[in-house]
C-alpha positions as CSV (number, residue, x, y, z in Angstrom):
1,M,-13.8,3.2,-7.3
2,R,-12.7,5.3,-3.9
3,I,-9.1,5.0,-2.8
4,L,-8.4,5.7,0.6
5,I,-4.5,6.6,1.6
6,F,-2.8,5.9,4.8
7,G,0.8,6.1,5.3
8,N,4.0,6.8,7.7
9,P,4.0,10.9,7.7
10,N,7.6,10.5,8.4
11,K,8.5,9.1,5.2
12,T,9.6,12.3,3.6
13,S,12.4,10.7,1.8
14,Y,9.6,9.1,-0.3
15,K,8.3,12.2,-1.7
16,D,8.7,11.2,-5.5
17,S,7.2,8.0,-4.8
18,F,4.2,9.7,-3.3
19,E,3.7,12.3,-6.0
20,S,4.0,9.4,-8.8
21,L,1.3,7.4,-7.0
22,L,-1.1,10.2,-6.3
23,S,-0.7,11.2,-9.9
24,S,-1.1,7.6,-11.3
25,L,-4.2,7.4,-9.3
26,R,-5.6,10.5,-10.4
27,N,-4.7,10.0,-14.2
28,N,-6.7,6.7,-13.7
29,S,-9.9,8.5,-12.5
30,F,-9.8,7.2,-9.3
31,D,-11.6,9.0,-6.3
32,I,-8.5,9.7,-3.9
33,A,-9.0,10.8,-0.3
34,I,-5.9,10.7,1.9
35,E,-6.2,10.6,5.7
36,E,-5.7,14.0,7.2
37,T,-2.6,13.5,9.3
38,L,-0.7,12.3,5.9
39,Y,-2.5,14.8,3.9
40,N,-0.9,17.8,6.3
41,S,2.4,15.9,6.2
42,F,2.5,16.0,2.0
43,A,1.4,19.8,2.2
44,D,3.5,21.0,5.0
45,R,6.4,18.8,5.1
46,M,6.9,17.4,1.6
47,G,5.5,20.2,-0.5
48,I,3.1,17.9,-2.6
49,D,0.4,20.2,-4.2
50,V,-2.8,18.2,-2.7
51,K,-5.2,20.5,-3.3
52,S,-7.0,18.2,-5.7
53,Y,-7.3,15.4,-3.4
54,S,-9.8,15.2,-0.3
55,S,-9.1,14.5,3.1
56,F,-10.5,12.5,5.7
57,S,-10.6,12.2,9.5
58,R,-10.3,8.8,11.1
59,D,-13.8,8.9,12.7
60,N,-15.1,9.2,9.0
61,I,-13.9,6.6,7.1
62,N,-15.6,5.1,3.9
63,G,-14.1,3.8,0.7
64,D,-13.3,0.9,-1.4
65,I,-9.8,-0.2,-0.9
66,A,-7.2,1.4,1.5
67,L,-3.5,1.9,0.4
68,S,-1.1,1.6,3.0
69,L,2.0,3.5,2.2
70,G,4.9,2.4,4.4
71,G,6.1,-0.8,6.2
72,D,4.6,-3.6,8.0
73,G,4.2,-1.3,11.0
74,T,2.0,1.5,8.9
75,L,0.1,-1.6,7.6
76,L,-0.7,-2.8,11.1
77,N,-1.6,0.9,11.9
78,T,-3.9,1.1,9.0
79,A,-5.8,-2.1,10.1
80,A,-6.0,-0.8,13.7
81,I,-7.6,2.3,12.3
82,I,-10.1,0.5,9.9
83,G,-10.9,-1.7,12.3
84,D,-14.2,-3.7,11.6
85,R,-15.1,-1.6,8.7
86,S,-14.2,-4.8,6.2
87,I,-12.4,-2.2,3.8
88,P,-9.4,-4.1,2.1
89,I,-6.1,-2.9,2.9
90,L,-3.2,-3.1,0.1
91,G,0.3,-2.4,1.6
92,I,2.7,-0.4,-0.4
93,N,6.3,-1.2,0.8
94,M,8.3,1.9,1.5
95,G,10.1,0.6,4.5
96,R,12.8,-2.3,4.9
97,L,11.3,-6.0,4.8
98,G,8.0,-5.3,4.2
99,F,6.6,-8.8,4.7
100,L,2.8,-7.9,4.9
101,T,3.1,-5.1,2.6
102,D,2.4,-6.6,-1.2
103,V,3.6,-4.3,-3.6
104,S,7.2,-2.8,-3.8
105,T,7.9,0.9,-5.2
106,D,9.0,-0.8,-8.4
107,E,5.9,-2.3,-9.0
108,L,3.6,1.0,-8.6
109,P,3.0,1.6,-12.3
110,Q,1.7,-2.1,-12.8
111,F,-0.5,-2.6,-9.6
112,I,-2.8,-0.1,-10.7
113,D,-3.8,-1.9,-13.4
114,Y,-4.7,-4.9,-11.4
115,I,-7.0,-2.7,-9.3
116,K,-8.6,-1.4,-12.3
117,E,-9.1,-4.9,-13.7
118,K,-9.9,-6.4,-10.3
119,R,-7.0,-8.6,-10.7
120,Y,-6.9,-9.6,-7.0
121,S,-8.1,-11.6,-4.0
122,I,-9.0,-10.7,-0.5
123,E,-7.7,-12.6,2.2
124,Q,-9.7,-12.5,5.5
125,R,-7.0,-12.4,8.6
126,T,-7.9,-13.4,12.0
127,V,-7.7,-10.4,14.6
128,L,-7.4,-10.9,18.3
129,G,-9.4,-9.1,20.9
130,I,-8.2,-7.9,24.1
131,R,-10.0,-7.0,27.4
132,C,-8.2,-6.6,30.8
133,N,-10.4,-7.1,33.7
134,G,-13.5,-7.4,31.8
135,S,-13.1,-4.1,30.0
136,L,-11.6,-3.0,26.5
137,L,-8.0,-2.4,26.7
138,G,-7.6,1.4,25.8
139,Q,-8.6,3.0,22.1
140,H,-7.2,0.2,20.2
141,S,-8.1,-3.5,21.9
142,F,-7.2,-5.5,18.7
143,A,-4.3,-6.7,17.2
144,L,-4.0,-8.3,13.7
145,N,-0.4,-9.8,14.6
146,E,0.1,-10.9,18.2
147,V,-0.4,-9.7,21.7
148,A,3.0,-10.1,23.7
149,V,3.0,-9.9,27.5
150,L,6.7,-8.9,28.8
151,K,8.7,-8.2,31.6
152,Q,9.2,-4.6,32.5
153,D,11.9,-5.1,34.9
154,L,15.6,-5.9,33.1
155,S,16.7,-8.0,35.9
156,S,14.0,-10.7,36.2
157,M,11.6,-13.2,34.6
158,I,7.8,-12.9,35.0
159,S,5.5,-15.9,35.5
160,V,2.7,-16.3,33.2
161,D,-0.6,-18.7,34.0
162,A,-2.2,-19.2,30.8
163,Y,-5.8,-20.8,30.8
164,A,-7.8,-21.9,28.2
165,G,-11.2,-21.6,30.0
166,N,-10.6,-22.6,33.6
167,E,-8.0,-25.4,32.6
168,L,-4.5,-24.3,32.9
169,I,-2.4,-24.9,30.0
170,N,1.0,-23.9,31.4
171,T,2.8,-21.8,33.7
172,Y,5.4,-19.8,31.8
173,E,8.6,-18.6,33.6
174,S,10.1,-16.4,31.0
175,D,10.7,-12.7,29.8
176,G,7.3,-13.1,28.0
177,L,4.7,-14.8,26.4
178,I,3.4,-14.0,22.7
179,V,-0.1,-15.1,21.6
180,S,-0.2,-14.7,17.7
181,T,-2.6,-15.1,14.7
182,P,-1.4,-17.0,11.5
183,T,-0.6,-13.3,9.9
184,G,1.5,-12.6,13.0
185,S,3.5,-16.1,12.3
186,T,6.2,-14.5,10.3
187,A,6.7,-11.6,13.0
188,Y,8.0,-11.5,16.9
189,S,6.5,-15.2,17.5
190,L,9.1,-16.6,14.6
191,S,12.0,-14.7,16.0
192,V,11.6,-16.7,19.4
193,G,11.3,-20.0,17.4
194,G,7.2,-20.3,16.5
195,P,6.1,-22.0,13.6
196,I,5.2,-20.4,10.0
197,V,1.4,-20.7,9.5
198,M,-0.3,-20.3,6.3
199,P,-3.0,-17.2,6.6
200,G,-6.4,-18.4,6.7
201,T,-5.6,-21.1,8.8
202,N,-7.8,-21.3,12.1
203,I,-5.2,-21.3,14.7
204,L,-3.0,-19.3,17.2
205,I,0.3,-19.9,18.4
206,I,1.6,-19.4,22.1
207,S,5.3,-18.9,21.9
208,P,7.3,-18.1,25.3
209,V,10.2,-15.5,25.0
210,A,13.4,-16.8,26.5
211,S,11.5,-19.4,28.5
212,H,13.3,-20.8,31.7
213,S,12.7,-24.1,30.7
214,L,14.2,-25.9,28.1
215,N,11.3,-28.5,27.5
216,V,8.8,-25.5,26.8
217,R,8.0,-25.0,23.3
218,P,5.5,-23.0,21.0
219,L,2.1,-24.4,21.3
220,I,-0.6,-24.2,18.3
221,I,-4.0,-24.0,19.7
222,P,-7.7,-23.7,18.0
223,D,-8.8,-19.8,17.6
224,T,-12.1,-20.6,19.2
225,W,-10.1,-20.9,22.6
226,R,-10.6,-17.9,24.8
227,L,-7.3,-17.5,27.1
228,R,-6.8,-15.8,30.2
229,L,-3.6,-14.8,31.2
230,E,-2.5,-14.0,35.1
231,I,0.9,-12.6,35.4
232,R,3.4,-12.0,38.7
233,S,6.6,-10.3,38.6
234,R,8.8,-8.9,41.1
235,S,8.3,-5.2,40.1
236,H,4.4,-5.9,40.4
237,S,3.9,-4.8,36.9
238,Y,4.7,-5.8,33.2
239,L,4.0,-4.6,29.7
240,I,1.6,-5.6,27.3
241,S,2.3,-5.1,23.5
242,L,-0.7,-5.1,20.8
243,D,1.0,-5.1,17.4
244,G,3.7,-2.9,19.1
245,R,1.7,-0.2,20.9
246,S,2.5,-1.0,24.7
247,H,0.7,-0.4,27.8
248,I,2.1,-0.8,31.4
249,M,-0.1,-2.9,33.3
250,S,-0.2,-4.1,37.3
251,E,0.2,-7.8,37.9
252,S,-3.6,-7.6,39.4
253,D,-4.9,-7.1,35.9
254,I,-6.1,-10.0,34.2
255,I,-5.7,-10.2,30.6
256,E,-8.4,-12.3,28.2
257,I,-7.6,-12.9,24.6
258,R,-10.2,-14.7,22.2
259,K,-10.7,-14.1,18.4
260,A,-12.4,-10.9,17.4
261,S,-15.8,-11.0,15.8
262,Y,-14.3,-9.7,12.6
263,A,-11.4,-10.0,9.9
264,I,-9.3,-7.7,8.6
265,H,-9.6,-7.8,4.7
266,I,-5.9,-7.8,2.9
267,V,-5.5,-7.5,-0.9
268,R,-3.3,-10.4,-2.7
269,L,-2.5,-8.8,-6.0
270,E,-2.6,-11.7,-9.2
271,Q,0.7,-13.0,-9.5
272,H,1.5,-12.7,-5.7
273,S,1.2,-15.3,-2.8
274,F,2.0,-15.9,0.6
275,L,4.6,-18.6,-0.5
276,K,6.3,-16.3,-2.9
277,A,6.9,-13.8,0.0
278,L,8.5,-16.3,2.1
279,K,11.2,-17.1,-0.6
280,A,11.7,-13.8,-1.5
281,K,11.7,-11.7,1.7
282,L,12.4,-14.6,4.2
283,M,14.8,-16.6,1.9
284,W,12.4,-19.4,3.0
285,G,13.8,-23.0,1.6
286,A,17.0,-21.3,0.1
287,D,20.0,-23.2,-0.5
288,I,22.9,-21.2,0.8
289,R,25.3,-24.1,0.5
290,K,28.5,-23.0,-1.4
């Protein structure tokens, strides 16, 4: 089995965990390849001996499972790089909360047995495709968590006309608007009052950020809808963020959002589940009364 290693090259404090992981994978006869930026960081910044491992560029990705070493941001970046290649991703949490990353550093010895024995399932996660004025938006025009349009001028709101096809859903007077997948329901959308949604559910969430109107609440829509956003602001510009990757836009730009033609494949180990993650990491349902 060929294991691809992605990660945050700045996580130098996790040198011991990186070395332990690589050694364990090698001792279990996995074919290991490290993304070249991380490979160089291991060798030059952390002093890890990587001579016995191969490296690969982001244009030449081929493997059976990708390990994402870092936090949720690292996993989102890994998903953006893998794109439509259908390579399953397993997140190893070397960040803080790590909601998307399924394995903690304490579980490193055990997870290898799960991989060898194929004691895992693969979840297909919805991806959003974004176009601006009919064309793809930059190098990575897709988002696993959410697309957010946000005000650029700190002193004023923006107006967002959100359409489904040719029908106006609503004009949002707010600091911004988030269109989220079920995967992103526990991220930015949740922080502005959006619902928690189980993975695999065929919906999207539209959530305003600091809405000027108290009677506007998050809206759940079918993921078959194609959205069009037209934005107005006093500064005549705004920000669009795709899983944290931001671009400055002009109010003349029209944003189209639709479900992408491919899904991101996330590895879920046996004994792990979305509900267990909610309880352990977000304290969902915990009785805090004393």
